[in-house]
LOKE-172795 format. One record per residue (C-alpha): chain; residue number from 1; residue in three letters; x, y, z negated. Coordinates in steps of 0.2 Angstrom, whole numbers, plus 5000, padded with zeros to 4 digits. Layout:
% LOKE-172795
<site chain="A" resi="NUM" resn="ALA" east="X" north="Y" up="Z"/>
...
//
This chain:
% LOKE-172795
<site chain="A" resi="1" resn="MET" east="5000" north="5000" up="5000"/>
<site chain="A" resi="2" resn="ARG" east="5014" north="5012" up="4995"/>
<site chain="A" resi="3" resn="ARG" east="5023" north="5008" up="5012"/>
<site chain="A" resi="4" resn="GLN" east="5008" north="5013" up="5022"/>
<site chain="A" resi="5" resn="TRP" east="5003" north="5030" up="5013"/>
<site chain="A" resi="6" resn="VAL" east="5004" north="5040" up="5029"/>
<site chain="A" resi="7" resn="LEU" east="4993" north="5028" up="5038"/>
<site chain="A" resi="8" resn="PHE" east="4980" north="5028" up="5024"/>
<site chain="A" resi="9" resn="SER" east="4981" north="5047" up="5024"/>
<site chain="A" resi="10" resn="LEU" east="4976" north="5047" up="5042"/>
<site chain="A" resi="11" resn="MET" east="4962" north="5034" up="5039"/>
<site chain="A" resi="12" resn="GLY" east="4956" north="5045" up="5025"/>
<site chain="A" resi="13" resn="LEU" east="4956" north="5060" up="5036"/>
<site chain="A" resi="14" resn="LEU" east="4945" north="5051" up="5048"/>
<site chain="A" resi="15" resn="PHE" east="4933" north="5046" up="5035"/>
<site chain="A" resi="16" resn="VAL" east="4932" north="5064" up="5027"/>
<site chain="A" resi="17" resn="VAL" east="4928" north="5071" up="5045"/>
<site chain="A" resi="18" resn="PHE" east="4915" north="5058" up="5047"/>
<site chain="A" resi="19" resn="VAL" east="4907" north="5063" up="5030"/>
<site chain="A" resi="20" resn="TRP" east="4907" north="5081" up="5036"/>
<site chain="A" resi="21" resn="GLN" east="4898" north="5076" up="5052"/>
<site chain="A" resi="22" resn="SER" east="4885" north="5066" up="5043"/>
<site chain="A" resi="23" resn="LEU" east="4881" north="5080" up="5030"/>
<site chain="A" resi="24" resn="SER" east="4881" north="5094" up="5043"/>
<site chain="A" resi="25" resn="ASP" east="4871" north="5099" up="5058"/>
<site chain="A" resi="26" resn="PRO" east="4877" north="5087" up="5073"/>
<site chain="A" resi="27" resn="LEU" east="4879" north="5103" up="5083"/>
<site chain="A" resi="28" resn="ASN" east="4894" north="5108" up="5072"/>
<site chain="A" resi="29" resn="ALA" east="4905" north="5094" up="5079"/>
<site chain="A" resi="30" resn="LEU" east="4902" north="5098" up="5098"/>
<site chain="A" resi="31" resn="PRO" east="4915" north="5112" up="5099"/>
<site chain="A" resi="32" resn="PHE" east="4928" north="5098" up="5095"/>
<site chain="A" resi="33" resn="MET" east="4923" north="5086" up="5109"/>
<site chain="A" resi="34" resn="PRO" east="4930" north="5087" up="5126"/>
<site chain="A" resi="35" resn="VAL" east="4917" north="5088" up="5141"/>
<site chain="A" resi="36" resn="PRO" east="4925" north="5082" up="5157"/>
<site chain="A" resi="37" resn="ALA" east="4918" north="5095" up="5168"/>
<site chain="A" resi="38" resn="GLU" east="4924" north="5108" up="5157"/>
<site chain="A" resi="39" resn="VAL" east="4941" north="5101" up="5156"/>
<site chain="A" resi="40" resn="VAL" east="4942" north="5100" up="5175"/>
<site chain="A" resi="41" resn="THR" east="4937" north="5119" up="5176"/>
<site chain="A" resi="42" resn="ALA" east="4950" north="5123" up="5163"/>
<site chain="A" resi="43" resn="TRP" east="4963" north="5114" up="5174"/>
<site chain="A" resi="44" resn="GLU" east="4958" north="5123" up="5189"/>
<site chain="A" resi="45" resn="HIS" east="4960" north="5140" up="5180"/>
<site chain="A" resi="46" resn="LEU" east="4977" north="5134" up="5174"/>
<site chain="A" resi="47" resn="ARG" east="4983" north="5131" up="5192"/>
<site chain="A" resi="48" resn="GLU" east="4976" north="5147" up="5198"/>
<site chain="A" resi="49" resn="GLY" east="4984" north="5157" up="5183"/>
<site chain="A" resi="50" resn="THR" east="4967" north="5163" up="5177"/>
<site chain="A" resi="51" resn="VAL" east="4967" north="5154" up="5160"/>
<site chain="A" resi="52" resn="VAL" east="4955" north="5161" up="5147"/>
<site chain="A" resi="53" resn="ALA" east="4952" north="5157" up="5129"/>
<site chain="A" resi="54" resn="ALA" east="4938" north="5145" up="5133"/>
<site chain="A" resi="55" resn="ASP" east="4950" north="5135" up="5144"/>
<site chain="A" resi="56" resn="LEU" east="4963" north="5133" up="5129"/>
<site chain="A" resi="57" resn="ARG" east="4949" north="5127" up="5118"/>
<site chain="A" resi="58" resn="ALA" east="4945" north="5114" up="5131"/>
<site chain="A" resi="59" resn="PHE" east="4962" north="5108" up="5131"/>
<site chain="A" resi="60" resn="GLY" east="4963" north="5108" up="5112"/>
<site chain="A" resi="61" resn="ARG" east="4948" north="5096" up="5112"/>
<site chain="A" resi="62" resn="LEU" east="4958" north="5083" up="5121"/>
<site chain="A" resi="63" resn="LEU" east="4965" north="5079" up="5104"/>
<site chain="A" resi="64" resn="SER" east="4952" north="5085" up="5091"/>
<site chain="A" resi="65" resn="TYR" east="4939" north="5073" up="5097"/>
<site chain="A" resi="66" resn="ALA" east="4949" north="5058" up="5091"/>
<site chain="A" resi="67" resn="PHE" east="4944" north="5063" up="5073"/>
<site chain="A" resi="68" resn="LEU" east="4925" north="5062" up="5076"/>
<site chain="A" resi="69" resn="HIS" east="4914" north="5047" up="5077"/>
<site chain="A" resi="70" resn="ALA" east="4896" north="5043" up="5081"/>
<site chain="A" resi="71" resn="ASP" east="4890" north="5032" up="5067"/>
<site chain="A" resi="72" resn="ILE" east="4897" north="5021" up="5053"/>
<site chain="A" resi="73" resn="GLU" east="4899" north="5006" up="5064"/>
<site chain="A" resi="74" resn="HIS" east="4910" north="5016" up="5076"/>
<site chain="A" resi="75" resn="ILE" east="4922" north="5022" up="5063"/>
<site chain="A" resi="76" resn="MET" east="4923" north="5006" up="5054"/>
<site chain="A" resi="77" resn="PHE" east="4927" north="4996" up="5070"/>
<site chain="A" resi="78" resn="ASN" east="4940" north="5009" up="5075"/>
<site chain="A" resi="79" resn="VAL" east="4948" north="5010" up="5057"/>
<site chain="A" resi="80" resn="ALA" east="4949" north="4991" up="5056"/>
<site chain="A" resi="81" resn="LEU" east="4959" north="4990" up="5072"/>
<site chain="A" resi="82" resn="LEU" east="4969" north="5005" up="5068"/>
<site chain="A" resi="83" resn="TRP" east="4974" north="4997" up="5052"/>
<site chain="A" resi="84" resn="VAL" east="4981" north="4982" up="5060"/>
<site chain="A" resi="85" resn="PHE" east="4990" north="4989" up="5075"/>
<site chain="A" resi="86" resn="ALA" east="4996" north="5006" up="5068"/>
<site chain="A" resi="87" resn="ALA" east="5003" north="4997" up="5052"/>
<site chain="A" resi="88" resn="LEU" east="5013" north="4986" up="5063"/>
<site chain="A" resi="89" resn="VAL" east="5019" north="5000" up="5073"/>
<site chain="A" resi="90" resn="LYS" east="5024" north="5010" up="5058"/>
<site chain="A" resi="91" resn="ASP" east="5034" north="4995" up="5051"/>
<site chain="A" resi="92" resn="LEU" east="5043" north="4993" up="5067"/>
<site chain="A" resi="93" resn="LEU" east="5046" north="5012" up="5072"/>
<site chain="A" resi="94" resn="GLY" east="5042" north="5022" up="5056"/>
<site chain="A" resi="95" resn="HIS" east="5029" north="5035" up="5051"/>
<site chain="A" resi="96" resn="TRP" east="5033" north="5049" up="5063"/>
<site chain="A" resi="97" resn="TRP" east="5032" north="5037" up="5078"/>
<site chain="A" resi="98" resn="MET" east="5015" north="5031" up="5072"/>
<site chain="A" resi="99" resn="LEU" east="5008" north="5049" up="5071"/>
<site chain="A" resi="100" resn="GLY" east="5016" north="5053" up="5087"/>
<site chain="A" resi="101" resn="ILE" east="5008" north="5038" up="5096"/>
<site chain="A" resi="102" resn="PHE" east="4991" north="5043" up="5088"/>
<site chain="A" resi="103" resn="ALA" east="4992" north="5060" up="5095"/>
<site chain="A" resi="104" resn="PHE" east="5000" north="5056" up="5112"/>
<site chain="A" resi="105" resn="THR" east="4988" north="5042" up="5116"/>
<site chain="A" resi="106" resn="SER" east="4973" north="5052" up="5110"/>
<site chain="A" resi="107" resn="ILE" east="4977" north="5064" up="5123"/>
<site chain="A" resi="108" resn="THR" east="4981" north="5052" up="5137"/>
<site chain="A" resi="109" resn="ALA" east="4965" north="5043" up="5133"/>
<site chain="A" resi="110" resn="SER" east="4954" north="5059" up="5135"/>
<site chain="A" resi="111" resn="VAL" east="4964" north="5064" up="5151"/>
<site chain="A" resi="112" resn="CYS" east="4961" north="5047" up="5158"/>
<site chain="A" resi="113" resn="HIS" east="4942" north="5048" up="5154"/>
<site chain="A" resi="114" resn="VAL" east="4941" north="5065" up="5162"/>
<site chain="A" resi="115" resn="ILE" east="4950" north="5058" up="5178"/>
<site chain="A" resi="116" resn="PHE" east="4937" north="5044" up="5179"/>
<site chain="A" resi="117" resn="ASN" east="4922" north="5055" up="5175"/>
<site chain="A" resi="118" resn="PRO" east="4927" north="5073" up="5182"/>
<site chain="A" resi="119" resn="GLN" east="4909" north="5079" up="5184"/>
<site chain="A" resi="120" resn="SER" east="4902" north="5072" up="5167"/>
<site chain="A" resi="121" resn="LEU" east="4894" north="5083" up="5155"/>
<site chain="A" resi="122" resn="ALA" east="4894" north="5070" up="5141"/>
<site chain="A" resi="123" resn="PRO" east="4906" north="5074" up="5127"/>
<site chain="A" resi="124" resn="LEU" east="4919" north="5062" up="5121"/>
<site chain="A" resi="125" resn="LEU" east="4922" north="5057" up="5103"/>
<site chain="A" resi="126" resn="GLY" east="4931" north="5043" up="5093"/>
<site chain="A" resi="127" resn="ALA" east="4948" north="5036" up="5089"/>
<site chain="A" resi="128" resn="SER" east="4946" north="5021" up="5100"/>
<site chain="A" resi="129" resn="GLY" east="4958" north="5028" up="5113"/>
<site chain="A" resi="130" resn="ALA" east="4972" north="5030" up="5100"/>
<site chain="A" resi="131" resn="VAL" east="4968" north="5012" up="5094"/>
<site chain="A" resi="132" resn="MET" east="4971" north="5005" up="5111"/>
<site chain="A" resi="133" resn="GLY" east="4986" north="5016" up="5112"/>
<site chain="A" resi="134" resn="PHE" east="4993" north="5006" up="5097"/>
<site chain="A" resi="135" resn="GLU" east="4989" north="4990" up="5105"/>
<site chain="A" resi="136" resn="GLY" east="4998" north="4995" up="5121"/>
<site chain="A" resi="137" resn="ALA" east="5013" north="5001" up="5110"/>
<site chain="A" resi="138" resn="TYR" east="5014" north="4984" up="5102"/>
<site chain="A" resi="139" resn="LEU" east="5013" north="4975" up="5119"/>
<site chain="A" resi="140" resn="GLY" east="5027" north="4986" up="5126"/>
<site chain="A" resi="141" resn="MET" east="5038" north="4982" up="5111"/>
<site chain="A" resi="142" resn="ALA" east="5034" north="4963" up="5112"/>
<site chain="A" resi="143" resn="ALA" east="5038" north="4963" up="5131"/>
<site chain="A" resi="144" resn="ARG" east="5055" north="4972" up="5128"/>
<site chain="A" resi="145" resn="TRP" east="5061" north="4964" up="5112"/>
<site chain="A" resi="146" resn="SER" east="5059" north="4949" up="5100"/>
<site chain="A" resi="147" resn="LEU" east="5049" north="4955" up="5086"/>
<site chain="A" resi="148" resn="PRO" east="5047" north="4948" up="5068"/>
<site chain="A" resi="149" resn="ASP" east="5031" north="4939" up="5065"/>
<site chain="A" resi="150" resn="PRO" east="5018" north="4952" up="5061"/>
<site chain="A" resi="151" resn="HIS" east="5009" north="4951" up="5044"/>
<site chain="A" resi="152" resn="VAL" east="4996" north="4964" up="5039"/>
<site chain="A" resi="153" resn="TRP" east="4984" north="4962" up="5025"/>
<site chain="A" resi="154" resn="PRO" east="4971" north="4953" up="5025"/>
<site chain="A" resi="155" resn="MET" east="4980" north="4941" up="5037"/>
<site chain="A" resi="156" resn="ALA" east="4983" north="4925" up="5027"/>
<site chain="A" resi="157" resn="ARG" east="4999" north="4922" up="5035"/>
<site chain="A" resi="158" resn="PRO" east="5010" north="4930" up="5049"/>
<site chain="A" resi="159" resn="VAL" east="5005" north="4926" up="5067"/>
<site chain="A" resi="160" resn="PRO" east="5017" north="4925" up="5082"/>
<site chain="A" resi="161" resn="PRO" east="5019" north="4942" up="5090"/>
<site chain="A" resi="162" resn="LEU" east="5014" north="4934" up="5107"/>
<site chain="A" resi="163" resn="HIS" east="4997" north="4931" up="5100"/>
<site chain="A" resi="164" resn="LEU" east="4994" north="4949" up="5096"/>
<site chain="A" resi="165" resn="ALA" east="5002" north="4955" up="5112"/>
<site chain="A" resi="166" resn="ILE" east="4990" north="4944" up="5122"/>
<site chain="A" resi="167" resn="PHE" east="4975" north="4950" up="5112"/>
<site chain="A" resi="168" resn="ALA" east="4980" north="4968" up="5117"/>
<site chain="A" resi="169" resn="GLY" east="4982" north="4964" up="5135"/>
<site chain="A" resi="170" resn="LEU" east="4965" north="4955" up="5136"/>
<site chain="A" resi="171" resn="ALA" east="4957" north="4971" up="5128"/>
<site chain="A" resi="172" resn="ALA" east="4965" north="4982" up="5142"/>
<site chain="A" resi="173" resn="MET" east="4959" north="4969" up="5155"/>
<site chain="A" resi="174" resn="ILE" east="4941" north="4970" up="5148"/>
<site chain="A" resi="175" resn="ASP" east="4941" north="4989" up="5150"/>
<site chain="A" resi="176" resn="TRP" east="4948" north="4989" up="5167"/>
<site chain="A" resi="177" resn="THR" east="4935" north="4976" up="5173"/>
<site chain="A" resi="178" resn="ALA" east="4921" north="4987" up="5165"/>
<site chain="A" resi="179" resn="ILE" east="4928" north="5002" up="5175"/>
<site chain="A" resi="180" resn="MET" east="4929" north="4993" up="5191"/>
<site chain="A" resi="181" resn="GLU" east="4911" north="4986" up="5189"/>
<site chain="A" resi="182" resn="HIS" east="4905" north="5003" up="5185"/>
<site chain="A" resi="183" resn="SER" east="4897" north="4996" up="5169"/>
<site chain="A" resi="184" resn="ALA" east="4882" north="5007" up="5163"/>
<site chain="A" resi="185" resn="SER" east="4888" north="5010" up="5145"/>
<site chain="A" resi="186" resn="ASN" east="4891" north="5024" up="5133"/>
<site chain="A" resi="187" resn="VAL" east="4908" north="5016" up="5129"/>
<site chain="A" resi="188" resn="ALA" east="4922" north="5026" up="5136"/>
<site chain="A" resi="189" resn="PHE" east="4932" north="5012" up="5145"/>
<site chain="A" resi="190" resn="GLY" east="4943" north="5025" up="5154"/>
<site chain="A" resi="191" resn="ALA" east="4948" north="5032" up="5138"/>
<site chain="A" resi="192" resn="HIS" east="4953" north="5015" up="5131"/>
<site chain="A" resi="193" resn="LEU" east="4963" north="5011" up="5146"/>
<site chain="A" resi="194" resn="GLY" east="4972" north="5029" up="5146"/>
<site chain="A" resi="195" resn="GLY" east="4976" north="5026" up="5128"/>
<site chain="A" resi="196" resn="PHE" east="4983" north="5009" up="5131"/>
<site chain="A" resi="197" resn="VAL" east="4994" north="5014" up="5145"/>
<site chain="A" resi="198" resn="GLY" east="5000" north="5029" up="5135"/>
<site chain="A" resi="199" resn="GLY" east="5006" north="5018" up="5121"/>
<site chain="A" resi="200" resn="MET" east="5014" north="5005" up="5132"/>
<site chain="A" resi="201" resn="PHE" east="5023" north="5019" up="5141"/>
<site chain="A" resi="202" resn="LEU" east="5031" north="5026" up="5125"/>
<site chain="A" resi="203" resn="THR" east="5037" north="5010" up="5118"/>
<site chain="A" resi="204" resn="SER" east="5042" north="5003" up="5136"/>
<site chain="A" resi="205" resn="PHE" east="5053" north="5017" up="5141"/>
<site chain="A" resi="206" resn="ILE" east="5056" north="5029" up="5126"/>
<site chain="A" resi="207" resn="ALA" east="5056" north="5020" up="5109"/>
<site chain="A" resi="208" resn="ARG" east="5072" north="5013" up="5103"/>
<site chain="A" resi="209" resn="MET" east="5074" north="4995" up="5097"/>
<site chain="A" resi="210" resn="PRO" east="5068" north="4993" up="5079"/>
<site chain="A" resi="211" resn="SER" east="5081" north="4987" up="5067"/>
<site chain="A" resi="212" resn="THR" east="5070" north="4971" up="5063"/>
<site chain="A" resi="213" resn="ALA" east="5069" north="4967" up="5082"/>
<site chain="A" resi="214" resn="THR" east="5082" north="4958" up="5093"/>
<site chain="A" resi="215" resn="PRO" east="5086" north="4959" up="5111"/>
<site chain="A" resi="216" resn="ARG" east="5077" north="4946" up="5123"/>
<site chain="A" resi="217" resn="ARG" east="5090" north="4934" up="5131"/>
//
């Protein structure tokens, strides 16, 4: 527990924000959710050199949305998976990498969602893109190095890294299939895929080998 205090603080912040959402007017959370069509407009203004304050706020929402959730099931599911994969990433790379991956993959997730839904007026919320980012980050490390057997409470015993890597890869395949089939759902499959790719990019090309890992032969 003491070793994961930064992750617990992040999870606690997610719950605090959720309580605020639950007790306040739902409209109060809207200014923190990105709307794809608005982000596209802000991007066009940036390219034209005509950026205004509203455009900057639109870009800021590409991260802030990750702290918001629709209901108790939404946040509980995200926090449960966040605990498993973010804890593993922290043990391998440290607190700063864990926080950096959360922020970076939240942004790559929302950007990917905008790319797949450029005309949508539906706001985006939830940390699932970042959760997928940690899964992609773990897969990237498992592909590069031999990792120690992961053991995160409440797992009864350590499991082979390959098992978790396969789980992460299957989750990404499900999201990609849903995108290709144009599944009618309120699940942001594009955001999931964007977070996954963002996390895998960081650990495949930028992260240094953890001290507890060994090179693959």
